[in-house]
N, CA, C and O atoms as a Tripos MOL2 file, in Angstrom:
@<TRIPOS>MOLECULE
protein
  228   227    57     0     0
PROTEIN
NO_CHARGES

@<TRIPOS>ATOM
      1 N          46.2990  137.8670   31.0920 N.3       1 MET1
      2 CA         45.2420  138.7420   31.5510 C.3       1 MET1
      3 C          43.9110  138.1240   31.1600 C.2       1 MET1
      4 O          43.7760  137.5930   30.0570 O.2       1 MET1
      5 N          42.9410  138.1840   32.0320 N.am      2 ALA2
      6 CA         41.6060  137.6580   31.7500 C.3       2 ALA2
      7 C          40.5840  138.7470   32.0480 C.2       2 ALA2
      8 O          40.7140  139.4830   33.0260 O.2       2 ALA2
      9 N          39.5810  138.8390   31.2080 N.am      3 ILE3
     10 CA         38.4840  139.7750   31.4030 C.3       3 ILE3
     11 C          37.2140  138.9480   31.4990 C.2       3 ILE3
     12 O          36.9600  138.0920   30.6520 O.2       3 ILE3
     13 N          36.4150  139.2000   32.5330 N.am      4 GLU4
     14 CA         35.1710  138.4480   32.7110 C.3       4 GLU4
     15 C          33.9930  139.3930   32.5410 C.2       4 GLU4
     16 O          33.9040  140.4240   33.2080 O.2       4 GLU4
     17 N          33.0920  139.0280   31.6390 N.am      5 ILE5
     18 CA         31.8710  139.7910   31.4040 C.3       5 ILE5
     19 C          30.7270  138.7940   31.5480 C.2       5 ILE5
     20 O          30.4940  137.9810   30.6540 O.2       5 ILE5
     21 N          30.0230  138.8530   32.6550 N.am      6 GLY6
     22 CA         28.9730  137.8670   32.9020 C.3       6 GLY6
     23 C          29.6040  136.4900   32.9660 C.2       6 GLY6
     24 O          30.5100  136.2490   33.7640 O.2       6 GLY6
     25 N          29.1220  135.5850   32.1220 N.am      7 SER7
     26 CA         29.6870  134.2320   32.1030 C.3       7 SER7
     27 C          30.7690  134.0800   31.0400 C.2       7 SER7
     28 O          31.3600  133.0090   30.9060 O.2       7 SER7
     29 N          31.0300  135.1340   30.2910 N.am      8 LEU8
     30 CA         32.0450  135.0960   29.2400 C.3       8 LEU8
     31 C          33.3970  135.4890   29.8260 C.2       8 LEU8
     32 O          33.5250  136.5420   30.4500 O.2       8 LEU8
     33 N          34.3790  134.6620   29.6310 N.am      9 VAL9
     34 CA         35.7340  134.9650   30.0890 C.3       9 VAL9
     35 C          36.6470  134.9640   28.8760 C.2       9 VAL9
     36 O          36.7380  133.9730   28.1510 O.2       9 VAL9
     37 N          37.3140  136.0710   28.6660 N.am     10 VAL10
     38 CA         38.2290  136.2060   27.5340 C.3      10 VAL10
     39 C          39.6440  136.2530   28.0870 C.2      10 VAL10
     40 O          39.9700  137.1020   28.9160 O.2      10 VAL10
     41 N          40.4710  135.3450   27.6290 N.am     11 LYS11
     42 CA         41.8650  135.3280   28.0660 C.3      11 LYS11
     43 C          42.7460  135.5810   26.8540 C.2      11 LYS11
     44 O          42.4940  135.0530   25.7710 O.2      11 LYS11
     45 N          43.7490  136.3660   27.0360 N.am     12 GLY12
     46 CA         44.6490  136.6080   25.9250 C.3      12 GLY12
     47 C          45.6350  137.6980   26.2530 C.2      12 GLY12
     48 O          45.6860  138.2070   27.3720 O.2      12 GLY12
     49 N          46.4010  138.0370   25.2760 N.am     13 HIS13
     50 CA         47.3830  139.1050   25.3970 C.3      13 HIS13
     51 C          46.8070  140.3240   24.7030 C.2      13 HIS13
     52 O          46.3030  140.2290   23.5830 O.2      13 HIS13
     53 N          46.8780  141.4430   25.3530 N.am     14 PHE14
     54 CA         46.3300  142.6640   24.8100 C.3      14 PHE14
     55 C          47.4690  143.6150   24.4750 C.2      14 PHE14
     56 O          48.5030  143.6320   25.1440 O.2      14 PHE14
     57 N          47.2650  144.3910   23.4460 N.am     15 GLY15
     58 CA         48.2950  145.3160   23.0100 C.3      15 GLY15
     59 C          49.0020  144.7800   21.7850 C.2      15 GLY15
     60 O          48.6720  143.7000   21.2950 O.2      15 GLY15
     61 N          49.9620  145.5200   21.2930 N.am     16 PRO16
     62 CA         50.6670  145.0880   20.0780 C.3      16 PRO16
     63 C          51.4650  143.8150   20.3280 C.2      16 PRO16
     64 O          51.9870  143.5860   21.4190 O.2      16 PRO16
     65 N          51.5430  143.0020   19.2950 N.am     17 SER17
     66 CA         52.3190  141.7710   19.4230 C.3      17 SER17
     67 C          53.8060  142.1110   19.4230 C.2      17 SER17
     68 O          54.2230  143.0860   18.7980 O.2      17 SER17
     69 N          54.5890  141.3220   20.1100 N.am     18 PRO18
     70 CA         56.0290  141.6050   20.1280 C.3      18 PRO18
     71 C          56.6260  141.4530   18.7300 C.2      18 PRO18
     72 O          56.2320  140.5710   17.9670 O.2      18 PRO18
     73 N          57.5610  142.3060   18.4140 N.am     19 ARG19
     74 CA         58.1920  142.2690   17.0890 C.3      19 ARG19
     75 C          59.2090  141.1500   17.0270 C.2      19 ARG19
     76 O          59.9320  140.8750   17.9840 O.2      19 ARG19
     77 N          59.2390  140.5290   15.8950 N.am     20 HIS20
     78 CA         60.2570  139.5220   15.6420 C.3      20 HIS20
     79 C          61.4660  140.2390   15.0550 C.2      20 HIS20
     80 O          61.3010  141.1670   14.2630 O.2      20 HIS20
     81 N          62.6550  139.8380   15.4170 N.am     21 PRO21
     82 CA         63.8500  140.5400   14.9300 C.3      21 PRO21
     83 C          63.9390  140.5970   13.4080 C.2      21 PRO21
     84 O          64.4390  141.5740   12.8510 O.2      21 PRO21
     85 N          63.4560  139.5540   12.7330 N.am     22 GLN22
     86 CA         63.5790  139.5370   11.2770 C.3      22 GLN22
     87 C          62.5490  140.4430   10.5950 C.2      22 GLN22
     88 O          62.6450  140.6950    9.3940 O.2      22 GLN22
     89 N          61.5680  140.9300   11.3540 N.am     23 GLU23
     90 CA         60.5500  141.7960   10.7590 C.3      23 GLU23
     91 C          61.1320  143.1970   10.5850 C.2      23 GLU23
     92 O          61.5240  143.8380   11.5610 O.2      23 GLU23
     93 N          61.1830  143.6530    9.3840 N.am     24 THR24
     94 CA         61.7810  144.9530    9.0840 C.3      24 THR24
     95 C          60.6990  145.9950    8.8520 C.2      24 THR24
     96 O          59.5140  145.6750    8.7570 O.2      24 THR24
     97 N          61.1240  147.2320    8.7640 N.am     25 ARG25
     98 CA         60.1820  148.3180    8.4630 C.3      25 ARG25
     99 C          59.5240  148.1000    7.1180 C.2      25 ARG25
    100 O          58.3340  148.3720    6.9570 O.2      25 ARG25
    101 N          60.2810  147.6140    6.1530 N.am     26 ALA26
    102 CA         59.7240  147.3850    4.8190 C.3      26 ALA26
    103 C          58.6240  146.3280    4.8720 C.2      26 ALA26
    104 O          57.5940  146.4690    4.2140 O.2      26 ALA26
    105 N          58.8410  145.2810    5.6470 N.am     27 GLU27
    106 CA         57.8340  144.2240    5.7780 C.3      27 GLU27
    107 C          56.5800  144.7660    6.4600 C.2      27 GLU27
    108 O          55.4600  144.4510    6.0580 O.2      27 GLU27
    109 N          56.7760  145.5760    7.4850 N.am     28 THR28
    110 CA         55.6380  146.1780    8.1730 C.3      28 THR28
    111 C          54.8750  147.0910    7.2240 C.2      28 THR28
    112 O          53.6440  147.0710    7.2040 O.2      28 THR28
    113 N          55.5890  147.8900    6.4400 N.am     29 ALA29
    114 CA         54.9450  148.7770    5.4710 C.3      29 ALA29
    115 C          54.1740  147.9730    4.4300 C.2      29 ALA29
    116 O          53.0770  148.3640    4.0330 O.2      29 ALA29
    117 N          54.7410  146.8490    3.9860 N.am     30 ARG30
    118 CA         54.0630  146.0020    3.0040 C.3      30 ARG30
    119 C          52.7780  145.4310    3.5940 C.2      30 ARG30
    120 O          51.7440  145.3960    2.9270 O.2      30 ARG30
    121 N          52.8480  144.9870    4.8430 N.am     31 GLN31
    122 CA         51.6660  144.4280    5.5000 C.3      31 GLN31
    123 C          50.5770  145.4840    5.6700 C.2      31 GLN31
    124 O          49.3970  145.1980    5.4660 O.2      31 GLN31
    125 N          50.9660  146.6980    6.0410 N.am     32 LEU32
    126 CA         49.9900  147.7720    6.1940 C.3      32 LEU32
    127 C          49.3580  148.1430    4.8610 C.2      32 LEU32
    128 O          48.1550  148.3930    4.7990 O.2      32 LEU32
    129 N          50.1470  148.1820    3.7970 N.am     33 ALA33
    130 CA         49.6120  148.4890    2.4710 C.3      33 ALA33
    131 C          48.6160  147.4190    2.0360 C.2      33 ALA33
    132 O          47.5700  147.7290    1.4670 O.2      33 ALA33
    133 N          48.9430  146.1690    2.3050 N.am     34 GLU34
    134 CA         48.0380  145.0700    1.9610 C.3      34 GLU34
    135 C          46.7350  145.1790    2.7580 C.2      34 GLU34
    136 O          45.6520  144.9460    2.2220 O.2      34 GLU34
    137 N          46.8480  145.5340    4.0330 N.am     35 MET35
    138 CA         45.6630  145.6930    4.8670 C.3      35 MET35
    139 C          44.7890  146.8320    4.3500 C.2      35 MET35
    140 O          43.5640  146.7090    4.3100 O.2      35 MET35
    141 N          45.4170  147.9390    3.9550 N.am     36 ARG36
    142 CA         44.6590  149.0710    3.4060 C.3      36 ARG36
    143 C          43.9230  148.6690    2.1400 C.2      36 ARG36
    144 O          42.7650  149.0400    1.9500 O.2      36 ARG36
    145 N          44.5960  147.9020    1.2600 N.am     37 ARG37
    146 CA         43.9430  147.4460    0.0240 C.3      37 ARG37
    147 C          42.7460  146.5520    0.3360 C.2      37 ARG37
    148 O          41.6950  146.6740   -0.2940 O.2      37 ARG37
    149 N          42.9030  145.6590    1.3010 N.am     38 ASP38
    150 CA         41.8050  144.7640    1.6820 C.3      38 ASP38
    151 C          40.6170  145.5500    2.2360 C.2      38 ASP38
    152 O          39.4670  145.2800    1.8900 O.2      38 ASP38
    153 N          40.9060  146.5180    3.0940 N.am     39 ILE39
    154 CA         39.8370  147.3310    3.6790 C.3      39 ILE39
    155 C          39.1390  148.1330    2.5940 C.2      39 ILE39
    156 O          37.9110  148.2140    2.5810 O.2      39 ILE39
    157 N          39.9010  148.7250    1.6860 N.am     40 LEU40
    158 CA         39.3190  149.5070    0.6020 C.3      40 LEU40
    159 C          38.4270  148.6330   -0.2770 C.2      40 LEU40
    160 O          37.3440  149.0590   -0.6790 O.2      40 LEU40
    161 N          38.8720  147.4250   -0.5740 N.am     41 GLU41
    162 CA         38.0690  146.4970   -1.3720 C.3      41 GLU41
    163 C          36.7640  146.1610   -0.6490 C.2      41 GLU41
    164 O          35.7010  146.1320   -1.2690 O.2      41 GLU41
    165 N          36.8430  145.9080    0.6510 N.am     42 ASP42
    166 CA         35.6400  145.5990    1.4340 C.3      42 ASP42
    167 C          34.6700  146.7750    1.4430 C.2      42 ASP42
    168 O          33.4640  146.5850    1.2900 O.2      42 ASP42
    169 N          35.1870  147.9870    1.6210 N.am     43 VAL43
    170 CA         34.3330  149.1740    1.6460 C.3      43 VAL43
    171 C          33.6720  149.3740    0.2880 C.2      43 VAL43
    172 O          32.4860  149.6980    0.2210 O.2      43 VAL43
    173 N          34.4140  149.1890   -0.7780 N.am     44 ARG44
    174 CA         33.8290  149.3280   -2.1210 C.3      44 ARG44
    175 C          32.7160  148.3080   -2.3470 C.2      44 ARG44
    176 O          31.6930  148.6270   -2.9540 O.2      44 ARG44
    177 N          32.9130  147.0750   -1.8610 N.am     45 GLU45
    178 CA         31.8690  146.0520   -1.9820 C.3      45 GLU45
    179 C          30.6280  146.4500   -1.1890 C.2      45 GLU45
    180 O          29.5050  146.2670   -1.6580 O.2      45 GLU45
    181 N          30.8270  146.9970    0.0180 N.am     46 MET46
    182 CA         29.6920  147.4250    0.8330 C.3      46 MET46
    183 C          28.9270  148.5590    0.1580 C.2      46 MET46
    184 O          27.6970  148.5810    0.1750 O.2      46 MET46
    185 N          29.6560  149.4960   -0.4330 N.am     47 ILE47
    186 CA         29.0120  150.6120   -1.1270 C.3      47 ILE47
    187 C          28.2340  150.0970   -2.3300 C.2      47 ILE47
    188 O          27.1070  150.5310   -2.5650 O.2      47 ILE47
    189 N          28.8150  149.1820   -3.0910 N.am     48 ALA48
    190 CA         28.1280  148.6140   -4.2520 C.3      48 ALA48
    191 C          26.8720  147.8640   -3.8180 C.2      48 ALA48
    192 O          25.8330  147.9750   -4.4680 O.2      48 ALA48
    193 N          26.9550  147.1050   -2.7310 N.am     49 ASP49
    194 CA         25.7820  146.3830   -2.2230 C.3      49 ASP49
    195 C          24.6900  147.3530   -1.7870 C.2      49 ASP49
    196 O          23.5130  147.1400   -2.0810 O.2      49 ASP49
    197 N          25.0760  148.4130   -1.0910 N.am     50 ALA50
    198 CA         24.1010  149.3980   -0.6300 C.3      50 ALA50
    199 C          23.4540  150.1060   -1.8130 C.2      50 ALA50
    200 O          22.2500  150.3600   -1.8040 O.2      50 ALA50
    201 N          24.2400  150.4230   -2.8190 N.am     51 THR51
    202 CA         23.7070  151.0650   -4.0190 C.3      51 THR51
    203 C          22.7300  150.1430   -4.7230 C.2      51 THR51
    204 O          21.6620  150.5780   -5.1520 O.2      51 THR51
    205 N          23.0840  148.8820   -4.8450 N.am     52 GLN52
    206 CA         22.2110  147.9100   -5.5030 C.3      52 GLN52
    207 C          20.9030  147.7520   -4.7290 C.2      52 GLN52
    208 O          19.8310  147.6950   -5.3310 O.2      52 GLN52
    209 N          20.9840  147.6810   -3.4050 N.am     53 ARG53
    210 CA         19.7690  147.5440   -2.5930 C.3      53 ARG53
    211 C          18.8690  148.7610   -2.7420 C.2      53 ARG53
    212 O          17.6480  148.6230   -2.8140 O.2      53 ARG53
    213 N          19.4610  149.9540   -2.7890 N.am     54 SER54
    214 CA         18.6440  151.1650   -2.9230 C.3      54 SER54
    215 C          17.9870  151.2290   -4.2980 C.2      54 SER54
    216 O          16.8820  151.7550   -4.4250 O.2      54 SER54
    217 N          18.6410  150.7060   -5.3220 N.am     55 GLN55
    218 CA         18.0570  150.6980   -6.6660 C.3      55 GLN55
    219 C          16.9730  149.6360   -6.7920 C.2      55 GLN55
    220 O          16.0390  149.7920   -7.5790 O.2      55 GLN55
    221 N          17.0920  148.5560   -6.0220 N.am     56 ASP56
    222 CA         16.0990  147.4880   -6.0740 C.3      56 ASP56
    223 C          14.7840  147.8890   -5.4110 C.2      56 ASP56
    224 O          13.7440  147.2830   -5.6730 O.2      56 ASP56
    225 N          14.8270  148.8960   -4.5640 N.am     57 ARG57
    226 CA         13.6020  149.3230   -3.8590 C.3      57 ARG57
    227 C          12.7160  150.0680   -4.7450 C.2      57 ARG57
    228 O          11.6440  150.5020   -4.3240 O.2      57 ARG57
@<TRIPOS>BOND
     1     1     2 1
     2     2     3 1
     3     3     4 2
     4     3     5 am
     5     5     6 1
     6     6     7 1
     7     7     8 2
     8     7     9 am
     9     9    10 1
    10    10    11 1
    11    11    12 2
    12    11    13 am
    13    13    14 1
    14    14    15 1
    15    15    16 2
    16    15    17 am
    17    17    18 1
    18    18    19 1
    19    19    20 2
    20    19    21 am
    21    21    22 1
    22    22    23 1
    23    23    24 2
    24    23    25 am
    25    25    26 1
    26    26    27 1
    27    27    28 2
    28    27    29 am
    29    29    30 1
    30    30    31 1
    31    31    32 2
    32    31    33 am
    33    33    34 1
    34    34    35 1
    35    35    36 2
    36    35    37 am
    37    37    38 1
    38    38    39 1
    39    39    40 2
    40    39    41 am
    41    41    42 1
    42    42    43 1
    43    43    44 2
    44    43    45 am
    45    45    46 1
    46    46    47 1
    47    47    48 2
    48    47    49 am
    49    49    50 1
    50    50    51 1
    51    51    52 2
    52    51    53 am
    53    53    54 1
    54    54    55 1
    55    55    56 2
    56    55    57 am
    57    57    58 1
    58    58    59 1
    59    59    60 2
    60    59    61 am
    61    61    62 1
    62    62    63 1
    63    63    64 2
    64    63    65 am
    65    65    66 1
    66    66    67 1
    67    67    68 2
    68    67    69 am
    69    69    70 1
    70    70    71 1
    71    71    72 2
    72    71    73 am
    73    73    74 1
    74    74    75 1
    75    75    76 2
    76    75    77 am
    77    77    78 1
    78    78    79 1
    79    79    80 2
    80    79    81 am
    81    81    82 1
    82    82    83 1
    83    83    84 2
    84    83    85 am
    85    85    86 1
    86    86    87 1
    87    87    88 2
    88    87    89 am
    89    89    90 1
    90    90    91 1
    91    91    92 2
    92    91    93 am
    93    93    94 1
    94    94    95 1
    95    95    96 2
    96    95    97 am
    97    97    98 1
    98    98    99 1
    99    99   100 2
   100    99   101 am
   101   101   102 1
   102   102   103 1
   103   103   104 2
   104   103   105 am
   105   105   106 1
   106   106   107 1
   107   107   108 2
   108   107   109 am
   109   109   110 1
   110   110   111 1
   111   111   112 2
   112   111   113 am
   113   113   114 1
   114   114   115 1
   115   115   116 2
   116   115   117 am
   117   117   118 1
   118   118   119 1
   119   119   120 2
   120   119   121 am
   121   121   122 1
   122   122   123 1
   123   123   124 2
   124   123   125 am
   125   125   126 1
   126   126   127 1
   127   127   128 2
   128   127   129 am
   129   129   130 1
   130   130   131 1
   131   131   132 2
   132   131   133 am
   133   133   134 1
   134   134   135 1
   135   135   136 2
   136   135   137 am
   137   137   138 1
   138   138   139 1
   139   139   140 2
   140   139   141 am
   141   141   142 1
   142   142   143 1
   143   143   144 2
   144   143   145 am
   145   145   146 1
   146   146   147 1
   147   147   148 2
   148   147   149 am
   149   149   150 1
   150   150   151 1
   151   151   152 2
   152   151   153 am
   153   153   154 1
   154   154   155 1
   155   155   156 2
   156   155   157 am
   157   157   158 1
   158   158   159 1
   159   159   160 2
   160   159   161 am
   161   161   162 1
   162   162   163 1
   163   163   164 2
   164   163   165 am
   165   165   166 1
   166   166   167 1
   167   167   168 2
   168   167   169 am
   169   169   170 1
   170   170   171 1
   171   171   172 2
   172   171   173 am
   173   173   174 1
   174   174   175 1
   175   175   176 2
   176   175   177 am
   177   177   178 1
   178   178   179 1
   179   179   180 2
   180   179   181 am
   181   181   182 1
   182   182   183 1
   183   183   184 2
   184   183   185 am
   185   185   186 1
   186   186   187 1
   187   187   188 2
   188   187   189 am
   189   189   190 1
   190   190   191 1
   191   191   192 2
   192   191   193 am
   193   193   194 1
   194   194   195 1
   195   195   196 2
   196   195   197 am
   197   197   198 1
   198   198   199 1
   199   199   200 2
   200   199   201 am
   201   201   202 1
   202   202   203 1
   203   203   204 2
   204   203   205 am
   205   205   206 1
   206   206   207 1
   207   207   208 2
   208   207   209 am
   209   209   210 1
   210   210   211 1
   211   211   212 2
   212   211   213 am
   213   213   214 1
   214   214   215 1
   215   215   216 2
   216   215   217 am
   217   217   218 1
   218   218   219 1
   219   219   220 2
   220   219   221 am
   221   221   222 1
   222   222   223 1
   223   223   224 2
   224   223   225 am
   225   225   226 1
   226   226   227 1
   227   227   228 2
@<TRIPOS>SUBSTRUCTURE
     1 MET1         2 RESIDUE 1 A MET
     2 ALA2         6 RESIDUE 1 A ALA
     3 ILE3        10 RESIDUE 1 A ILE
     4 GLU4        14 RESIDUE 1 A GLU
     5 ILE5        18 RESIDUE 1 A ILE
     6 GLY6        22 RESIDUE 1 A GLY
     7 SER7        26 RESIDUE 1 A SER
     8 LEU8        30 RESIDUE 1 A LEU
     9 VAL9        34 RESIDUE 1 A VAL
    10 VAL10       38 RESIDUE 1 A VAL
    11 LYS11       42 RESIDUE 1 A LYS
    12 GLY12       46 RESIDUE 1 A GLY
    13 HIS13       50 RESIDUE 1 A HIS
    14 PHE14       54 RESIDUE 1 A PHE
    15 GLY15       58 RESIDUE 1 A GLY
    16 PRO16       62 RESIDUE 1 A PRO
    17 SER17       66 RESIDUE 1 A SER
    18 PRO18       70 RESIDUE 1 A PRO
    19 ARG19       74 RESIDUE 1 A ARG
    20 HIS20       78 RESIDUE 1 A HIS
    21 PRO21       82 RESIDUE 1 A PRO
    22 GLN22       86 RESIDUE 1 A GLN
    23 GLU23       90 RESIDUE 1 A GLU
    24 THR24       94 RESIDUE 1 A THR
    25 ARG25       98 RESIDUE 1 A ARG
    26 ALA26      102 RESIDUE 1 A ALA
    27 GLU27      106 RESIDUE 1 A GLU
    28 THR28      110 RESIDUE 1 A THR
    29 ALA29      114 RESIDUE 1 A ALA
    30 ARG30      118 RESIDUE 1 A ARG
    31 GLN31      122 RESIDUE 1 A GLN
    32 LEU32      126 RESIDUE 1 A LEU
    33 ALA33      130 RESIDUE 1 A ALA
    34 GLU34      134 RESIDUE 1 A GLU
    35 MET35      138 RESIDUE 1 A MET
    36 ARG36      142 RESIDUE 1 A ARG
    37 ARG37      146 RESIDUE 1 A ARG
    38 ASP38      150 RESIDUE 1 A ASP
    39 ILE39      154 RESIDUE 1 A ILE
    40 LEU40      158 RESIDUE 1 A LEU
    41 GLU41      162 RESIDUE 1 A GLU
    42 ASP42      166 RESIDUE 1 A ASP
    43 VAL43      170 RESIDUE 1 A VAL
    44 ARG44      174 RESIDUE 1 A ARG
    45 GLU45      178 RESIDUE 1 A GLU
    46 MET46      182 RESIDUE 1 A MET
    47 ILE47      186 RESIDUE 1 A ILE
    48 ALA48      190 RESIDUE 1 A ALA
    49 ASP49      194 RESIDUE 1 A ASP
    50 ALA50      198 RESIDUE 1 A ALA
    51 THR51      202 RESIDUE 1 A THR
    52 GLN52      206 RESIDUE 1 A GLN
    53 ARG53      210 RESIDUE 1 A ARG
    54 SER54      214 RESIDUE 1 A SER
    55 GLN55      218 RESIDUE 1 A GLN
    56 ASP56      222 RESIDUE 1 A ASP
    57 ARG57      226 RESIDUE 1 A ARG
């Protein structure tokens, strides 16, 4: 599938990636937990940066 926006053309597969047979529910749960931890860490860093900027003003 290709999407064209002006001169930009994006080609790729859209939607969820096909599951590999060896990928189990436990592995998927582990990956999601890791993703949640990463997102939480990023959000905490953003909050700390925003707090520091507001105190510097």
